[in-house]
Structures are given as C-alpha cells and as structure tokens.
C-alpha positions as CSV (number, residue, x, y, z in Angstrom):
1,M,-2.1,-19.8,41.2
2,K,-3.9,-16.9,42.9
3,K,-2.4,-14.5,40.3
4,I,-3.6,-16.7,37.4
5,L,-7.1,-16.9,38.9
6,L,-7.2,-13.2,39.5
7,F,-6.2,-12.5,35.9
8,F,-8.9,-14.9,34.6
9,I,-11.6,-13.2,36.7
10,L,-10.5,-9.7,35.5
11,S,-10.4,-10.8,31.9
12,V,-14.0,-12.2,32.1
13,I,-15.2,-8.9,33.7
14,S,-13.4,-6.9,31.1
15,I,-14.9,-8.9,28.2
16,Q,-18.4,-8.7,29.6
17,G,-18.1,-5.0,30.2
18,F,-16.9,-4.5,26.6
19,A,-19.5,-6.7,25.1
20,A,-22.2,-4.5,26.6
21,S,-20.8,-1.4,24.8
22,C,-22.6,-2.3,21.6
23,A,-25.8,-0.2,21.1
24,D,-27.9,-3.3,20.3
25,G,-26.7,-5.2,23.3
26,N,-24.7,-7.8,21.2
27,E,-21.1,-8.7,21.7
28,P,-18.4,-7.0,19.6
29,I,-16.8,-9.1,16.9
30,K,-13.1,-9.4,16.0
31,A,-12.4,-7.2,13.0
32,V,-9.3,-5.8,11.2
33,S,-7.9,-2.4,12.0
34,A,-8.0,0.4,9.4
35,D,-4.3,-0.1,8.5
36,G,-4.7,-3.9,8.2
37,S,-1.9,-4.5,10.8
38,Y,-3.8,-5.9,13.7
39,Y,-7.2,-7.2,15.0
40,E,-9.7,-5.2,17.1
41,Y,-13.2,-5.7,18.4
42,K,-16.1,-3.6,16.9
43,C,-19.8,-3.6,16.9
44,Q,-21.5,-4.7,13.7
45,E,-22.8,-1.9,11.5
46,N,-24.3,-3.2,8.3
47,S,-25.4,-6.7,9.1
48,R,-29.1,-7.5,9.4
49,P,-30.6,-10.9,10.3
50,N,-32.0,-12.9,7.3
51,T,-31.0,-10.3,4.7
52,G,-28.0,-12.0,3.2
53,R,-25.9,-8.9,3.8
54,L,-22.3,-9.8,4.8
55,S,-21.3,-8.7,8.3
56,G,-19.0,-5.6,8.4
57,F,-17.8,-2.6,10.2
58,R,-17.4,1.1,9.4
59,S,-13.7,1.8,9.0
60,L,-12.7,5.0,11.0
61,S,-15.5,7.2,9.6
62,T,-18.2,8.0,12.2
63,T,-20.2,10.8,10.4
64,S,-23.9,10.4,10.4
65,Y,-24.2,11.0,6.7
66,G,-21.2,8.8,5.7
67,Y,-23.0,5.5,5.7
68,K,-26.7,4.7,5.4
69,I,-29.0,1.8,4.5
70,V,-31.4,3.3,1.9
71,N,-34.2,2.2,-0.5
72,D,-34.1,5.1,-3.0
73,I,-31.6,3.5,-5.5
74,V,-31.1,-0.2,-5.5
75,R,-29.6,-2.9,-7.8
76,A,-31.8,-5.7,-6.5
77,G,-34.3,-6.2,-3.7
78,K,-35.4,-3.2,-1.5
79,E,-32.2,-1.8,0.0
80,A,-28.7,-0.6,-0.8
81,Q,-25.8,1.0,1.0
82,R,-25.1,4.7,0.5
83,F,-21.7,6.2,1.1
84,E,-20.7,9.9,1.3
85,V,-17.4,11.6,1.9
86,R,-17.1,15.4,2.3
87,P,-13.9,17.5,2.5
88,G,-12.1,16.9,5.8
89,D,-13.9,13.6,6.6
90,C,-11.0,11.9,8.3
91,G,-11.2,9.7,11.4
92,E,-8.8,7.9,13.7
93,D,-8.5,5.0,16.2
94,Q,-5.9,4.0,18.7
95,A,-3.4,2.9,16.0
96,W,-4.2,5.0,12.9
97,S,-5.2,8.6,12.0
98,D,-6.5,9.4,8.5
99,C,-6.2,13.1,9.5
100,N,-2.5,12.7,10.1
101,N,-1.9,10.6,7.1
102,N,-3.6,12.7,4.4
103,R,-6.6,10.5,3.9
104,E,-10.4,10.7,3.9
105,R,-12.9,7.8,3.8
106,S,-16.3,6.2,4.5
107,E,-15.9,2.4,4.1
108,I,-17.2,-0.9,5.3
109,S,-14.6,-3.6,6.2
110,L,-16.1,-7.1,5.8
111,E,-15.7,-9.5,8.7
112,N,-15.3,-12.5,6.3
113,H,-11.7,-13.3,5.5
114,F,-10.2,-15.6,3.0
115,F,-6.7,-17.0,2.9
116,P,-3.7,-17.9,0.7
117,G,-4.6,-21.2,-1.0
118,D,-8.3,-20.2,-1.5
119,N,-10.1,-19.7,-4.8
120,Q,-12.3,-16.7,-4.1
121,W,-14.9,-14.7,-6.1
122,I,-16.1,-11.3,-4.9
123,A,-18.8,-9.1,-6.4
124,F,-20.5,-5.8,-5.8
125,S,-22.6,-3.3,-7.8
126,V,-21.9,0.4,-7.7
127,F,-24.1,3.3,-8.7
128,I,-22.3,6.6,-9.5
129,P,-24.7,9.6,-9.8
130,D,-24.7,12.0,-12.7
131,N,-23.2,14.8,-10.5
132,F,-20.2,12.7,-9.3
133,K,-17.0,14.7,-9.4
134,T,-13.5,13.2,-9.4
135,S,-10.0,14.6,-9.1
136,N,-7.3,14.5,-11.8
137,S,-4.7,14.2,-9.0
138,V,-6.2,12.1,-6.3
139,S,-7.6,8.6,-6.7
140,T,-10.9,7.6,-5.1
141,T,-11.0,3.9,-4.3
142,I,-14.4,2.3,-4.6
143,G,-13.8,-1.3,-3.6
144,Q,-10.5,-3.0,-2.6
145,I,-9.0,-6.3,-1.4
146,H,-6.8,-5.6,1.6
147,Q,-4.5,-7.9,3.5
148,I,-3.5,-8.5,7.1
149,G,0.0,-9.6,7.9
150,G,1.3,-8.4,4.6
151,P,4.4,-6.2,4.0
152,S,4.6,-2.5,4.9
153,G,6.6,0.5,3.8
154,I,6.5,4.2,3.1
155,A,4.5,6.0,0.4
156,G,4.8,9.8,0.0
157,S,6.8,9.9,3.3
158,L,3.8,8.4,5.2
159,P,3.3,4.8,6.5
160,S,1.9,2.4,3.9
161,F,0.2,-1.0,4.2
162,P,-0.4,-1.9,0.6
163,P,-3.6,-3.8,-0.4
164,L,-3.8,-6.5,-3.1
165,I,-6.0,-4.5,-5.5
166,Q,-7.9,-1.2,-5.6
167,L,-10.6,-0.1,-8.0
168,E,-10.1,3.6,-8.4
169,A,-11.9,6.6,-9.9
170,K,-9.5,9.3,-11.2
171,G,-10.3,11.8,-13.8
172,N,-12.7,10.1,-16.2
173,N,-11.2,6.7,-15.6
174,Y,-12.4,3.8,-13.4
175,R,-9.4,1.5,-13.2
176,A,-7.9,-1.4,-11.4
177,C,-4.6,-1.0,-9.6
178,I,-3.1,-4.4,-8.9
179,H,-0.3,-3.9,-6.4
180,I,3.0,-5.5,-7.4
181,L,5.1,-5.7,-4.3
182,S,8.9,-6.3,-4.1
183,G,11.7,-5.6,-1.7
184,S,11.5,-6.7,2.0
185,D,8.6,-7.2,4.4
186,N,9.2,-4.0,6.3
187,N,10.5,-1.8,3.4
188,V,8.3,-2.9,0.5
189,V,8.4,-1.4,-2.9
190,D,4.8,-0.9,-4.2
191,E,4.1,-0.4,-7.9
192,C,0.6,-0.5,-9.5
193,K,-0.2,-2.3,-12.7
194,Y,-3.2,-0.5,-14.1
195,Y,-6.1,-1.8,-16.1
196,N,-8.7,0.6,-17.4
197,L,-12.2,-0.7,-16.6
198,S,-14.5,2.0,-17.8
199,A,-15.0,5.7,-18.3
200,I,-16.7,7.3,-15.3
201,S,-19.0,9.1,-17.7
202,D,-20.2,5.7,-19.0
203,M,-21.0,4.6,-15.4
204,Q,-22.9,7.7,-14.2
205,G,-26.6,7.4,-13.7
206,Q,-26.7,3.6,-13.8
207,W,-25.6,0.5,-11.9
208,T,-22.3,-1.2,-12.8
209,D,-21.6,-4.8,-11.8
210,I,-18.1,-5.7,-10.6
211,Q,-16.6,-9.2,-10.1
212,I,-13.1,-10.0,-8.9
213,H,-11.7,-13.6,-9.1
214,F,-8.6,-14.3,-7.1
215,D,-7.2,-17.8,-7.3
216,T,-4.3,-18.8,-5.1
217,T,-4.7,-22.6,-5.1
218,N,-1.5,-24.6,-5.5
219,N,0.7,-21.6,-4.7
220,K,-0.3,-19.7,-7.8
221,S,-1.7,-16.2,-8.1
222,L,-4.3,-15.3,-10.7
223,I,-6.6,-12.3,-10.6
224,E,-9.4,-11.3,-13.0
225,V,-11.7,-8.3,-12.9
226,Y,-15.0,-8.3,-14.7
227,L,-17.2,-5.2,-15.4
228,N,-20.8,-6.0,-16.5
229,N,-19.7,-9.6,-17.2
230,E,-16.9,-8.6,-19.5
231,R,-13.4,-9.4,-18.4
232,K,-11.3,-6.3,-18.2
233,A,-8.2,-7.5,-16.4
234,L,-6.1,-10.7,-16.1
235,L,-2.8,-11.1,-14.3
236,R,-0.9,-14.2,-13.3
237,E,1.9,-15.1,-10.9
238,F,2.3,-11.6,-9.4
239,V,2.1,-12.2,-5.6
240,N,5.6,-12.1,-4.0
241,F,4.4,-11.9,-0.3
242,W,1.7,-14.1,1.2
243,P,-0.2,-12.4,4.1
244,K,-2.1,-14.1,6.9
245,S,-5.4,-13.3,5.3
246,Y,-7.3,-11.1,2.8
247,Y,-10.5,-9.1,3.4
248,I,-12.8,-6.8,1.5
249,K,-13.4,-3.1,1.9
250,Y,-15.9,-1.1,-0.1
251,G,-17.2,2.5,-0.1
252,I,-15.2,5.7,-0.7
253,Y,-11.5,6.0,0.3
254,R,-9.2,8.7,-1.0
255,S,-5.5,9.1,-0.1
256,F,-3.0,12.0,-0.4
257,V,-5.9,14.4,-0.7
258,S,-3.6,17.4,-0.4
259,Q,-2.5,16.7,-4.0
260,H,-5.8,18.0,-5.1
261,S,-5.9,21.8,-5.8
262,G,-8.1,22.7,-2.8
263,P,-10.6,20.6,-0.9
264,M,-11.7,17.4,-2.5
265,P,-15.3,17.4,-3.8
266,T,-18.1,15.7,-1.9
267,Q,-18.5,12.3,-3.3
268,V,-21.5,9.9,-3.0
269,V,-22.0,6.4,-4.3
270,W,-24.5,3.6,-3.8
271,I,-23.3,0.0,-3.4
272,D,-25.4,-3.1,-3.5
273,E,-25.2,-6.9,-3.9
274,V,-21.9,-7.4,-2.1
275,K,-21.1,-11.1,-2.3
276,M,-18.4,-13.6,-1.7
277,G,-18.4,-17.2,-3.2
278,K,-16.3,-20.0,-4.5
279,N,-17.5,-19.6,-8.1
280,Q,-18.8,-17.0,-10.4
281,E,-22.4,-18.2,-10.4
282,L,-22.6,-17.8,-6.6
283,V,-21.8,-14.1,-6.8
284,A,-23.8,-13.2,-9.9
285,I,-26.8,-10.9,-9.6
286,N,-29.9,-12.9,-8.6
287,K,-33.0,-10.8,-8.2
288,A,-34.9,-13.8,-6.8
289,T,-32.4,-13.8,-3.8
290,P,-31.2,-10.2,-3.4
291,V,-28.8,-9.0,-0.7
292,D,-30.9,-6.6,1.4
C-alpha cells in the first residue's frame, strides 16, 4: 500500500513539473509521435483562442523560420501559416530521427483524431509561390492523412510507417498517393496508387483549395480528393488494415532526400483554412467565418 501511495505521489509531482514546461504556462497535450507509432505530450504551437484554428504541434522541426503565423498572404481572414524547409532541416525526438532516416520537414500534426467507422471531410488551402522549386527525384508532401496503430515495414532499407494518403509535389506534378497496403502488420508491402491533381506551374502564385473525403462507415473505405471543387480522385474498398486512429499533418515533408542530385532546394508554402467536418459544406471556404 505504501508503494502504491508513493508511486501516486511521484506521478503527480512528475505531471505537474512537466506541465510547467510549456512556455505559456499551459499543460502539455497528448499528441502523436513523428512516426505515428506512439503518443507523447507536447505544448501547443499553432492554436489560438477564438480563432477557429485547429490545435496542433510542430513535428520534429524546431527551426525559427520553419513555421510562422503570418498576415502577408492569406486565403481568408487576416492570418495564414507559413512553412519553410531548407537543405539539412532534419530533427529528432526520443524515438525517431529524420537525420538518420533521410528526411527533412516542417509540419504541423493536428491533435484532432478520427477513427475507423467515421465519415470525415478534411480541407486546406495551399499557396505555392512563383519561385517554388521541386525535385524530379524526391517527393515533397504538402498535406497527408497519417495513422496510429497501423502496419509498419521497410522502405529503401529504412523503417517505414505508411500513411493513408499523401499529396505530393514532384517535378511539375501535384499528385495524390493513396497507399495500398498488403502483407502483414510488421512487414507491410506499400504501393502507391497515383492520381494527378494539378501541374505545379498552374498552382504557383495563387491559392489552391484541397478537400479530402474519407468514408469508412459500415466497414467500407471510400476516398475522394477535390481540387478547387473539382473531384480529381476516387477510390473504393482499398483499406486492408484498420489502425487505431487517423490524424492530419500539413506543411512540408520530404523523404529519401539523398536521391536528389545535391542538396534539396529551399521550399516555402503558405497554408490556410485547415478544417475538419462531417460534410463538405462544413469544410468549404467561408470568408464570413475564416480560420485565423
């Protein structure tokens, strides 16, 4: 009994000490690790009271320029989120190292999760500047649905925890990679089914509105991707492994960067109006109620 009481007291002290570690004095909130394999506690980065912005956390990246709330280029309202990744921008935590796994990023992971059996809509708008450069060999993910408790495997001789879908810039293409997973839970085979969404050159210098619909009610799997209200992708009955939950990541993420001939170019994007809802109307752009 004494041991149990001592453990409880130490746990409370530990939690209180950790809660005070946030710069704003608030308690950390449970979030997903960078590899999607476990939960951890982090301080909120991009949430602001009464703004409508969904709570989220920076994923690994800690550079001062990598993530900012700005008001120079916005889709609606007065503020947007600016992401920047420069060559060598790799971070790490206690369980994962981008530097050791050939990756670079500046992303936000949303705190909101959804689950198998849900009917979920996700939306965001992205601004790609005129001077945005891509690689013909390395994909830059600008928006993805990841999963926790899903299967794992090896990709390019490195550990892999496949997401559900990635929206990627490669060459002059912005495309959806819907991951088709087979094999076993701990040795998954991961193949992308690609859908072209737009030419990068057609997106530069203007906002592009993205919507993803993922319906898993009644044990089915249906996913749609819309670009500027036009459906560009539709796939049914493709999920072979059900995870514990799904979550959203957005920003800039690039993997296997050594495949590029030399350092990757510096990349900057603006993202605004990130929304989650149960129908398409709830995630549509509404300038009367912007996400700031």
